[in-house]
C-alpha positions as CSV (number, residue, x, y, z in Angstrom):
1,X,49.1,125.7,114.1
2,X,47.6,122.5,115.4
3,X,44.9,122.6,112.6
4,X,47.6,123.0,110.0
5,X,49.6,120.0,111.4
6,X,46.4,117.9,111.5
7,X,45.6,118.9,107.9
8,X,49.1,118.1,106.7
9,X,49.1,114.8,108.5
10,X,45.8,113.9,106.9
11,X,46.9,114.7,103.4
12,X,50.3,113.0,103.8
13,X,49.4,109.9,105.8
14,X,45.7,109.1,105.7
15,X,44.5,110.2,102.3
16,X,45.9,108.0,99.6
17,X,47.0,110.0,96.7
18,X,49.8,110.2,94.1
19,X,50.5,113.7,95.3
20,X,51.8,112.3,98.6
21,X,54.9,111.0,96.7
22,X,55.6,114.5,95.5
23,X,55.8,115.7,99.1
24,X,58.2,113.0,99.9
25,X,60.4,113.3,96.8
26,X,60.8,117.1,96.7
27,X,62.9,117.4,99.9
28,X,65.2,114.7,98.5
29,X,65.6,116.5,95.2
30,X,66.4,119.8,97.0
31,X,68.9,118.0,99.2
32,X,70.6,116.4,96.2
33,X,70.8,119.8,94.5
34,X,72.3,121.4,97.6
35,X,74.9,118.6,98.0
36,X,75.8,118.8,94.3
37,X,76.3,122.5,94.4
38,X,78.1,122.5,97.7
39,X,80.5,119.7,96.7
40,X,81.2,121.1,93.3
41,X,82.6,124.6,94.0
42,X,85.7,123.8,91.8
43,X,84.6,125.9,88.8
44,X,86.7,128.9,89.9
45,X,89.6,127.1,91.7
46,X,93.3,127.1,91.3
47,X,95.4,124.3,89.8
48,X,98.0,122.1,91.3
49,X,99.7,118.7,90.8
50,X,98.0,115.5,92.0
51,X,99.6,112.1,92.6
52,X,97.5,109.0,91.9
53,X,98.2,106.6,94.8
54,X,95.8,103.8,93.9
55,X,93.0,102.7,91.6
56,X,90.4,100.5,93.2
57,X,87.0,99.1,92.6
58,X,84.5,99.2,95.5
59,X,82.0,96.4,95.6
60,X,78.9,98.6,95.1
61,X,80.3,101.6,93.2
62,X,82.2,102.7,90.1
63,X,85.9,102.1,89.7
64,X,87.7,104.9,91.5
65,X,91.0,106.8,91.4
66,X,92.4,107.9,94.7
67,X,94.8,110.8,94.6
68,X,96.7,113.3,96.8
69,X,97.7,116.9,96.2
70,X,99.3,119.6,98.2
71,X,98.1,123.2,98.8
72,X,100.0,125.6,101.0
73,X,102.1,122.7,102.5
74,X,98.9,120.8,103.5
75,X,98.3,117.4,101.9
76,X,94.7,116.6,100.8
77,X,93.3,113.3,99.7
78,X,90.4,112.7,97.4
79,X,88.9,110.3,94.9
80,X,87.2,110.4,91.5
81,X,85.5,108.0,89.2
82,X,88.0,106.2,86.9
83,X,87.8,107.2,83.3
84,X,88.7,104.4,80.8
85,X,89.2,106.9,78.0
86,X,91.9,108.8,80.0
87,X,93.6,105.6,81.2
88,X,95.3,107.1,84.3
89,X,98.2,105.2,85.9
90,X,99.2,104.7,89.6
91,X,102.3,106.6,90.5
92,X,101.8,109.3,87.9
93,X,101.1,113.0,88.3
94,X,98.0,114.7,86.9
95,X,96.5,118.2,86.9
96,X,94.1,118.9,89.8
97,X,91.8,121.8,90.2
98,X,90.9,122.7,93.8
99,X,88.3,125.1,95.4
100,X,89.5,128.4,96.8
101,X,86.8,128.3,99.5
102,X,87.6,124.8,100.8
103,X,90.8,123.3,99.4
104,X,89.6,119.8,100.2
105,X,87.2,119.9,97.3
106,X,89.0,119.0,94.1
107,X,88.7,117.6,90.6
108,X,91.4,115.6,88.9
109,X,92.0,115.8,85.1
110,X,92.9,112.2,84.4
111,X,93.6,113.0,80.8
112,X,96.2,115.8,81.5
113,X,99.4,114.3,82.8
114,X,102.0,116.6,84.3
115,X,105.3,116.7,82.2
116,X,108.4,115.4,83.8
117,X,110.0,118.9,83.6
118,X,107.5,120.2,86.1
119,X,108.6,119.2,89.6
120,X,106.1,121.1,91.8
121,X,103.3,123.7,91.7
122,X,103.4,127.0,93.5
123,X,102.2,126.8,97.2
124,X,98.8,128.3,96.4
125,X,98.6,126.7,92.9
126,X,98.3,128.3,89.5
127,X,95.5,130.8,89.1
128,X,95.0,129.7,85.4
129,X,95.5,126.5,83.7
130,X,99.2,126.1,82.9
131,X,100.5,126.5,79.4
132,X,101.4,122.8,79.1
133,X,97.8,121.9,79.9
134,X,95.8,124.5,77.9
135,X,95.5,122.5,74.7
136,X,94.1,119.4,76.3
């Protein structure tokens, strides 16, 4: 084991090669892929109604939309990148899809506003996209 560690240290630290960068970059790529997969389990989630409480612009990031939604009487907060083409408004309600595994992971559809006739979603959300949102 010591010989393996010494050999690895030699190739990564002492020997100057372009391959050294590969050994440094690969773990970060794998970590990025894991985080992207783990934080995006929303593909098969239920739908609910989300309320946009603010739109803000952090100094070092994209313009963001902060929103809240309720699942099984528990309020969750999240944020998403602001979409100019959708033009979401503060104080309006939009369709939100949340993960069944962890309800705190969600995705807001900024281009699908909730009609005024819909007052609330079922406690566990809709299993499919509601009729009023299917064409959008």
